VOGU-3710 file (C-alpha; in Angstrom, 3 decimals, decimal comma):
1> mtrltpdqle> 14,436/-16,280/-17,442  16,986/-16,664/-19,432  20,227/-18,482/-19,363  23,216/-18,031/-17,118  26,080/-16,466/-17,701  29,504/-17,913/-16,863  29,293/-15,436/-14,029  25,845/-16,042/-12,794  26,441/-19,903/-13,084  29,130/-18,837/-10,177
11> aardalvdgy> 26,858/-17,106/-8,520  24,245/-19,471/-8,368  26,467/-21,990/-7,813  28,175/-20,236/-4,526  24,813/-19,175/-3,287  23,495/-22,802/-3,298  26,635/-24,098/-1,320  26,094/-21,684/0,859  21,916/-22,241/1,557  22,492/-26,307/1,181
21> rnwaslkqla> 25,733/-26,595/3,137  25,852/-30,836/2,382  24,947/-33,122/-0,274  22,026/-34,159/1,606  20,275/-31,082/1,880  21,114/-31,046/-1,813  19,487/-34,064/-3,143  16,869/-33,032/-0,776  15,978/-29,269/-2,760  17,009/-31,477/-6,371
31> afaleinlea> 14,407/-34,410/-4,999  11,106/-32,184/-4,412  11,509/-29,420/-7,146  13,329/-30,895/-10,191  11,583/-34,632/-8,849  15,098/-36,273/-9,796  17,591/-38,344/-7,694  21,184/-35,808/-7,750  23,200/-38,807/-7,138  22,062/-40,883/-10,380
41> kvgkgplddv> 21,766/-37,308/-12,677  25,085/-35,650/-11,693  26,851/-38,083/-8,544  28,658/-37,226/-5,726  31,719/-35,723/-4,439  32,793/-31,583/-3,232  30,101/-29,484/-2,856  30,668/-26,989/-5,122  31,150/-29,536/-8,520  27,909/-31,525/-7,570
51> afdlleltes> 25,813/-27,763/-7,267  27,514/-26,677/-10,276  26,720/-30,053/-12,311  23,282/-29,733/-10,960  23,305/-26,032/-12,466  24,290/-27,335/-16,137  21,716/-29,740/-15,912  18,943/-27,594/-15,166  20,614/-25,208/-17,951  20,254/-28,133/-20,529
61> kgwtevllrd> 16,823/-29,045/-19,244  15,208/-25,826/-19,023  14,459/-26,041/-15,219  16,373/-23,565/-13,356  14,428/-21,409/-12,939  12,397/-23,674/-10,964  15,093/-25,081/-9,244  16,594/-21,668/-7,888  12,874/-20,191/-7,561  12,276/-23,471/-4,766
71> avarspgnem> 15,727/-22,999/-3,314  14,858/-19,658/-2,383  11,351/-20,229/-0,850  12,992/-23,027/0,985  15,552/-21,143/2,362  14,325/-17,671/3,047  16,555/-16,283/4,852  20,170/-16,956/2,516  20,976/-13,526/1,546  22,693/-15,285/-1,253
81> lrdvarahgl> 20,281/-17,113/-2,270  18,199/-13,981/-2,526  20,718/-11,995/-3,736  20,317/-14,433/-7,005  16,536/-14,528/-7,183  16,627/-10,318/-7,185  19,171/-10,226/-10,129  16,825/-12,872/-12,239  13,385/-11,051/-11,231  12,518/-14,561/-9,290
91> apapftgras> 9,948/-14,392/-6,781  10,853/-16,024/-2,980  8,016/-17,721/-2,831  5,142/-18,676/-5,253  2,757/-16,289/-2,343  4,914/-12,876/-1,498  4,132/-9,291/-2,020  1,847/-7,067/-1,707  -1,140/-8,998/-3,071  -1,048/-12,255/-1,398
101> qglddgfqar> -2,752/-11,563/1,973  0,005/-12,757/3,767  -0,237/-16,522/2,753  1,320/-18,929/4,981  3,367/-22,056/4,459  0,448/-24,113/5,865  -2,106/-22,714/3,004  0,025/-23,144/0,141  0,394/-26,400/1,519  -3,098/-27,129/1,306
111> iiqasglest> -3,400/-25,856/-2,040  -1,205/-27,945/-3,397  -1,811/-31,014/-1,547  -5,017/-30,608/-3,421  -3,797/-29,705/-6,943  -3,761/-32,978/-8,076  -0,452/-32,740/-9,238  2,207/-35,480/-7,367  4,826/-33,028/-6,052  5,596/-29,638/-4,791
121> grwrqemvrc> 8,267/-29,532/-7,723  5,692/-30,416/-10,081  3,260/-28,416/-9,175  6,008/-24,955/-9,613  6,910/-26,016/-12,628  3,277/-26,050/-13,716  3,211/-22,249/-12,277  6,274/-21,089/-13,975  4,767/-22,589/-17,964  1,339/-20,515/-16,247
131> errvcqircg> 3,261/-17,182/-15,674  5,301/-16,960/-19,206  1,825/-17,151/-20,878  0,336/-13,831/-18,612  1,160/-10,282/-19,724  0,418/-6,414/-18,850  -1,648/-4,871/-20,838  -0,544/-1,134/-21,915  -1,907/1,559/-24,114  0,417/3,804/-24,857
141> gqaigtgflv> 3,212/2,314/-22,716  0,922/2,752/-19,930  -0,218/0,085/-17,637  -3,933/-0,369/-17,684  -4,143/-4,298/-17,503  -3,666/-8,164/-17,136  -3,927/-10,240/-20,669  -2,862/-14,089/-21,281  -2,460/-16,292/-24,168  -4,696/-18,586/-25,579
151> gprlvmsnwh> -3,153/-19,500/-29,016  0,450/-18,558/-30,677  -0,267/-15,044/-31,081  -4,149/-14,413/-29,620  -4,215/-12,446/-26,192  -7,835/-12,508/-23,798  -9,030/-10,335/-21,530  -11,501/-7,983/-20,522  -13,270/-6,020/-22,764  -13,149/-2,509/-20,422
161> vfesapgsgq> -9,355/-2,743/-20,000  -9,670/-2,361/-24,250  -12,493/0,859/-23,952  -11,557/3,284/-25,983  -12,595/5,512/-22,971  -14,134/4,945/-19,187  -18,258/4,600/-19,914  -17,959/5,231/-23,870  -18,830/1,770/-24,818  -16,937/1,525/-27,528
171> lgepkdysac> -13,333/-0,266/-27,705  -9,700/1,578/-28,726  -8,299/0,622/-31,752  -5,801/-2,289/-31,655  -2,960/-0,647/-32,561  -3,092/1,302/-29,302  -2,515/-1,265/-27,467  0,295/-3,674/-26,761  0,868/-6,383/-24,385  4,304/-7,595/-22,201
181> fdfraaegqa> 5,528/-10,647/-21,168  7,959/-11,400/-18,322  7,484/-8,561/-16,724  9,223/-9,447/-13,111  10,938/-9,204/-10,207  11,564/-10,317/-6,938  9,512/-9,382/-3,666  10,381/-4,667/-3,642  12,727/-4,822/-6,152  13,078/-2,915/-9,542
191> padpgvdvgf> 12,516/-5,293/-12,632  15,356/-6,982/-13,508  14,275/-6,889/-17,089  12,111/-5,306/-19,261  9,992/-7,777/-20,336  9,077/-8,411/-24,335  6,387/-6,059/-25,658  4,597/-7,134/-28,440  1,741/-4,665/-30,462  -1,170/-6,226/-31,636
201> dpastyldas> -2,018/-6,495/-35,260  -2,298/-3,294/-36,438  -4,220/-4,813/-39,716  -6,295/-7,199/-37,879  -9,527/-6,141/-35,170  -11,395/-8,295/-32,156  -11,912/-11,565/-33,292  -14,626/-11,973/-30,603  -15,913/-9,636/-28,136  -18,428/-9,806/-25,023
211> hkgeldyvll> -19,617/-6,267/-24,171  -18,598/-5,834/-20,540  -21,804/-5,792/-18,854  -22,062/-9,451/-20,029  -19,229/-11,829/-20,016  -16,779/-8,973/-20,235  -13,829/-10,342/-22,738  -12,313/-9,388/-26,067  -9,894/-11,433/-28,293  -7,391/-10,142/-30,326
221> plaraigdea> -4,105/-11,363/-32,407  -0,956/-9,614/-31,886  1,342/-8,992/-34,220  3,202/-11,881/-33,936  3,475/-15,461/-32,641  5,292/-15,340/-29,394  3,504/-18,263/-28,091  5,697/-20,350/-30,624  9,133/-19,021/-30,345  11,151/-20,719/-27,790
231> ladgqkrgwl> 12,160/-19,224/-24,821  16,370/-19,568/-23,645  15,696/-22,264/-21,984  14,554/-24,015/-25,548  11,204/-24,034/-24,878  8,126/-22,798/-26,315  6,098/-19,852/-24,534  2,875/-21,580/-24,949  -0,641/-20,604/-24,194  -3,649/-21,598/-21,945
241> algtrafelp> -6,435/-23,428/-22,532  -9,951/-22,210/-21,290  -10,997/-24,734/-18,797  -14,419/-26,409/-19,690  -15,653/-27,081/-15,512  -16,872/-24,771/-12,946  -15,042/-24,338/-9,859  -16,027/-26,958/-6,822  -18,230/-24,504/-4,786  -18,037/-22,990/-2,319
251> kescivlqhp> -14,368/-22,849/-1,266  -11,717/-24,136/-3,803  -9,301/-22,304/-3,980  -8,545/-20,029/-6,566  -4,966/-18,414/-7,859  -4,584/-15,056/-9,530  -1,568/-14,241/-11,426  -1,673/-10,572/-12,519  -0,353/-7,120/-13,002  -1,951/-5,173/-10,379
261> agrtlevaag> -1,461/-1,757/-10,054  0,876/-1,417/-13,108  3,332/-3,343/-10,977  5,549/-6,644/-12,008  3,698/-10,027/-11,562  2,324/-11,095/-8,794  0,007/-13,879/-7,399  -2,939/-14,159/-5,041  -4,620/-16,490/-4,095  -8,378/-16,983/-1,709
271> avtgwlpdre> -11,135/-18,839/-2,546  -14,258/-19,087/-4,965  -17,402/-18,387/-2,313  -19,951/-19,416/-4,629  -21,914/-17,372/-8,135  -22,678/-13,939/-8,640  -26,469/-13,818/-7,243  -28,645/-13,514/-10,929  -25,483/-14,665/-12,871  -25,273/-17,783/-11,554
281> qavyehtaet> -22,820/-20,408/-14,324  -21,567/-16,976/-15,411  -19,877/-14,775/-12,760  -18,261/-15,877/-9,645  -17,218/-14,337/-6,368  -13,405/-14,693/-4,747  -11,905/-14,008/-2,346  -7,928/-13,437/-4,283  -7,221/-10,005/-3,445  -6,692/-7,896/-6,625
291> epgssgspcf> -6,304/-4,259/-7,249  -6,996/-1,854/-10,319  -4,734/-3,209/-13,521  -5,537/-6,912/-12,653  -8,718/-7,022/-14,868  -8,041/-9,661/-17,379  -6,321/-11,725/-15,112  -6,063/-15,795/-15,908  -7,735/-16,548/-12,138  -7,048/-20,484/-11,435
301> asgwtllgih> -7,648/-24,025/-9,883  -5,054/-25,319/-7,231  -4,154/-27,685/-9,836  -3,417/-24,639/-12,647  -5,941/-25,009/-14,608  -7,631/-22,264/-15,840  -11,290/-21,710/-15,161  -12,168/-18,067/-15,576  -10,878/-14,766/-15,781  -10,687/-11,983/-13,258
311> hrvdpktqas> -13,776/-9,238/-13,919  -14,012/-6,786/-11,406  -14,434/-6,009/-7,436  -18,121/-5,824/-6,453  -18,884/-1,882/-6,659  -20,892/-1,989/-3,956  -19,712/-3,353/-1,029  -15,670/-3,816/-2,363  -16,103/-6,756/0,168  -15,786/-9,646/-2,503
321> nraiatraiv> -14,495/-10,374/-6,508  -16,173/-11,675/-9,263  -14,283/-13,859/-12,602  -15,712/-14,820/-15,242  -16,282/-18,561/-16,147  -14,515/-19,562/-18,768  -16,913/-22,179/-19,410  -19,499/-19,754/-20,460  -17,295/-17,870/-22,249  -15,905/-21,188/-24,088
331> ermeaegklg> -20,267/-22,478/-24,423  -20,756/-18,347/-25,947  -17,665/-18,931/-28,180  -19,364/-21,820/-29,516  -22,997/-20,424/-30,369  -21,577/-17,544/-32,167  -19,472/-20,196/-34,254  -15,689/-18,910/-32,628  -14,782/-21,531/-30,642  -12,418/-22,742/-34,205
341> llpard> -10,479/-19,205/-33,373  -9,100/-20,980/-30,890  -5,616/-23,555/-31,004  -7,350/-27,506/-30,832  -7,394/-29,127/-27,362  -4,217/-31,770/-26,641
//
């Protein structure tokens, strides 16, 4: 999200005070969402002043998005907080929206507990970082799928998303496509921002590709290195690393960040139930809900490790979804001498 204007800062302060009406409640919010001691970082005093000082701190650290998202999630009935979330395109809770299967707080808590991260706050911070790296793939301005950054200017998505026409067997010209980042909205609301639309490099071509009948992925460069660009909070957008382990089978949680049916960014969660028969070690079956437009979405384990790319729904039964294992992609890239295209891992 962008930095708050003075008027927005005042509205956010008033919303925090309305949602957390005493110092102890605000202290708990700061502890859970940001893992900070409110008294040590901000001090005590009138609640208006403390809330304002807390927001000034989060603005300077790039934490405001995490704070406001957690504040709304923990006080979902507060209209002032919801209005602030809507104004900035923040989902009121991680698992909301049409693609979320009505996931409850208990399921969310189990995912966070399994993540290996120390707290809810850390888990949500990782989620925000991942969201910034996911994009909607467009052709001629029309949404056709989802993708994500795997380098400063490298986007990965499904091969079939870039097929020039369904069934043609040919990839389209990169110049005809673009990637839109930060296209988000609160649940049921119009987009708070049109996002940042970046074209693919017209002078380049697909750097790597595997046909839709194989591992169904493409790798191609954007016209600029948006992953290296600083956001309003001063942090770089960054990119995702392809995980090299497998989902633990069966039933490890699978979290999908996606642009279903051309909508703004949504999150869905389910479980990985096993390997697709005859495609062991390459294609998973999972239960996270998706729609057309979700193709190419990153699939994460509970601790936000990228382990799959959503591929398609079962074409015969429609009963399960499929995801390509990132481990299989990494192995293929290495065998083809293409692994050097990706940034070195930390």
